[in-house]
Steps between C-alpha positions, in 0.01 A plus 500: 500500500311513825550794733695443816463674834217697648193579295469867424220716640273224634504627859400850395223368275363284783505791744335730248228245425432461872473877552274548199274218624480668842408828337226340288358318804500822702311689228254213462431479873452876529251491212308216669493689832373814328232300321389341828481839673290645219273199509448547875419868450248417227336235722475752784345760271246249369410401857432862595257552211 
């Protein structure tokens, strides 16, 4: 028999997935920013030599 009524736990799963995606994107963007800063520092050091 098919279930009747509201589906169980789908709202919480959706919210959790959204939050985890935000967290992953935040970590990824911070890593990219750090990489860009290091690259700029290296370029500056090469220019001075």
